N, C-alpha and C positions, 0 to 999 in steps of 0.2 A: 729412405728418401735421399734421393741425388743433390749435390751439391750446385750444379748448373744443370740447366736445359735448355736445349733452344729447337722447336720446331717450328720447319718452313721458314726459320727468320730471313726478312731479307730488306734491303735499303738500296731505293733508286733513288738517284739526281736525273731528276728528266729521262734522257734515257740513258745514261750513266749508270750502268749496274756496279756499286759496292760491295753489296754481297747480297747472293743468291741462293734462297731457298736452304739455310744452312741447318741441318738436322745433328744435334749434337748432346751428349750426355759427359758431365766429369762427376766421377764416385768422391767419396766422402772422405778425405784423409788422404788423399793423389794429387803429388803435382805430375799437372796437364800439361801438357808443350800444345803450342798452339802456334805454326811453322810458316810462313811465308815470306815472302822479298816485302818491303816499302809497297804499299800501295795493293796488297791481295786482300784485305778486307780487315785484318787484326783489329787495327784501334778502332773502324766501325762496329764491329763486335760487342768490344767490351763501351765500347760509349751508350749502347744498346744494352746491355746487362743494368747500366747503371742511369739507366733514363735521363742522357745527358744529349741521346737523340730518338727519336722515334724510330719503328720499323714503319715498312710502306706495309708491310703484312708478315705475318705470322707471331710469334710469343715467346717469351724466353724466360725462365724463372731462376732463382738465387735462394738455397736453403728454401724450397717450396711456395716463396712468395714470387706473385707476378711482377714482372719486374715494370710496369706500367704502374700497377695499383698501388703496389707499395713499396715503391721507391725508396722514399724514405728510412719505411723499415731497415731495409737491405743495405741499407749505406750508414746504418748504426752498427751492423756487423760484418762489415769489409772493410777492407785494406787496399790502396790504390795507388799505386805507382803510374802516372799517365807519363807516354812519349812524349809530350812536350808539357811544358807548364812554367809559370810562370807566380815569384816569390815578392812578396813584401820587402822591397831591397832596402828599405830603412832601418829592418828592423835585425838584429841580430837572432843568430840560427834559435838560440836556447828562448829569445822572446816570440821566433816565430812558433816553433814548440808549444811552450806552452800555450801561445794562444790557439792554434789549435784543438788543444788537450781539453783547452774551459767548454769548447763546443762540442765534445764530447762527455764532458761531465764528468772532468779528470781523469789524470791517467799519473800513473805509480813513476815521479821522476826518477827514482833508482834505474826504472829500465830505460827509459830515456838517454842517462848517463852511461848504463851499460852497453845501450845498442852504440853511442856518440862514440865511444871508447875503442869498442869494437870496430867501426869502420874508420878509426882515427879521425872522425870531424871536429873541428876545434867550434864549438857554437857560440862563442862569445862574439867572435868577428862580424861584423855587419856583413850581410849576406850581396849586398852590392860590391863585395871586396872579392866575392869569390868567385873562383873558375866553376864550366860549368860541371864538372866531376863534383867538386865538394859540394854546389848546390844538388846535383843528385844525391847522394849521401842524405843530406836533408829529406830530400821526401822519401827515400826508401823508410828513416827512423819514423815519418810521422805515418807511413802505413803501416808500422811495424810495431807501434809503440801500444797501442790499443790489447794488441795482440789478439786479432779479428780472426772470425772464425773461417774468412775465406778473403786470401788475397789475389787481387786484381793485379796482375804486374807487365806495364806495357813497353818492353823494350826495357829494364831495368837495370843493364851493369852499362851503358852508352855513359861512355867519359871517365869511370872508373879505373883506376889503374888494374895493372895484373894482380898485387897482393890483397886489394880491398875485394877484387870478382870471388880470388879462393873463401873468405870472409863472410862475403854475400851467400854464396852456395851454400856457407855452413848453415846458416841461420835458416837457410829453405830449407834446408834437409832437418833441423830442429823441430821447423814448423810443421814437417810431414810426418816427424814424430811423436808431436801432441797427438797427430791427429784431426789437424786442420788440413783447408783444403788451400793446395796452391794454383792458379790457374796463369800460366807462363809462357809469356807472347814475347815473340822473339825471331832475327833472322838469322842468329848464330847458330850455324848446326852443330857446334863443338860442344855449347854450354846447352843446349837442350838435350844433347847427349849422356851430356854429364848427369843431371837432375832432372833427369824428365823420365818414367816408366812406360806412359802413353804420348803419342804423338796426332795430333790432326796435322794435315801437311793440307794447304789451301792456297787456291792460284787462282788469279783476278777472279775471287768472291765465291768462289765455285769451291767445293770441298771435294780433295780430289781423295781422300785417305785414310782413316784412323786405326792405328794398331800400334801395340806395343814398340819400343825399339828394336829390340829381339825379331820379332818376327819381321820388322821390315829390314833385317840387319840381315833376318835368312833366307829373305826372297830376293835377294842384292846380286849383280854382279860382282863376281872374286877372281884376279889375274891370277891364273898358276902355272910357274914355272919348275917341271919337270928334267934332272938330270940323270940319265941313262947310262949304264955300264958302257953301252954302244950306243951305235950311229943312233938318232929317236927317228919315227915313224909317223909320219904327219896325219897317217891312217887312221893309228891306233885309236884314237877314241870319237871315230864318225860314227860309230854304232848310239853314243849316249847322247840322249836328246839333250842332257842340259847342257851338253860342248857347245861352243862357236870359235871362231877365228882362231882354230889349230895353226901353229905355223911352227915344224923343225926344222930345227940350224943347224948342223953338227951334231954332238948328244943331246942337245936340248931340244924340248918339246913346249912352247907358250901355247896358250889358250884364255878363253874367259868362261867360268863356270857359274850356272845360275842357280843358287839355290844348294842343298847337298852337294857334298864330295864324295858321296857315299856309291855312285855307279862309277865315277870317275875315277877312285884309287882300285877299286876290284877292274876294271879294266886297264889300268896300268899294270899289274899283278903279274901280267901275262909276261911281263917282260922286266930285264936286273936294274930295279931302280938304286940311285946313290943317293939322291935328293926329291925331295918334293917341298916346295916355297907355294903358300898362300896370303896372297895380301887382303887378310882383313878388311872385308867392307866396311864406310865409315855410314854415317850416315847420311852424309854429302853425299854418295852412290847412290843411294837412295831415293835421296831427294829429287837430282837431277835427273836420276830416269825415270819416279811418276813425272816432272815435269814435260818432258821430251814427252811422253804415253797422255796428257794433258791437252799436248800441245797438237798432238798427230790427231785427236778423236776432235778437237776441236770446229 
């Protein structure tokens, strides 16, 4: 059974498309990245999974349960960090978490205490005195404290300082190691690359690509600089289809290679090579390339 399935899921506000025919499957026990800029449709998708808003058409399931007909049952088994949230400002963090725990039928206080310690969260202070980052910590604690089967995270690291971010990533890794599922929505490329194995890239409500981070990077463009023992020849790589923008200057040849370097390296072997520098593509390179392709196709 899949952890999350979306089939033709769409949301329109009048003539404005927020999400268009999304087909998606998230496997149990994986950290799945949902990547796109603000306004791409990420929050809309999550809110439909929780039945906070209803789709224009299509359907979705979480843990095999229909998101519309079984929304209450789903919420009992899911932890959620919203992109925007409002807390009871007059309560302390401890009081708020205690109240939310009671709504879930009780939560082990030791779990709350451990999460607060790891995220460096002072639960004794009134929420109205907290910075946005410290409020974000409380929101993360409430999502994790019941040890849910599925975590829906919408921009979860907003406002967190770097050290707390690192601890949060460790918590996500522990959730995955326990076989639970994480749906990780973000516009921050580096964190998705760090914590997720598979990624869906969404643009203006439309799904562009679903693949592993490794698969995406394997198809990405990388910049290669080759230093030869003698003068460089710009035509040396002309017959290699993966190579473009080859420029020779002195004993150096700079080019862009898409995908595997195998054919490029074999062609270079015809000359005496002193050094080869290949810049590993980042997920950002993939992201921008796919967005340009999507814009050209639109």
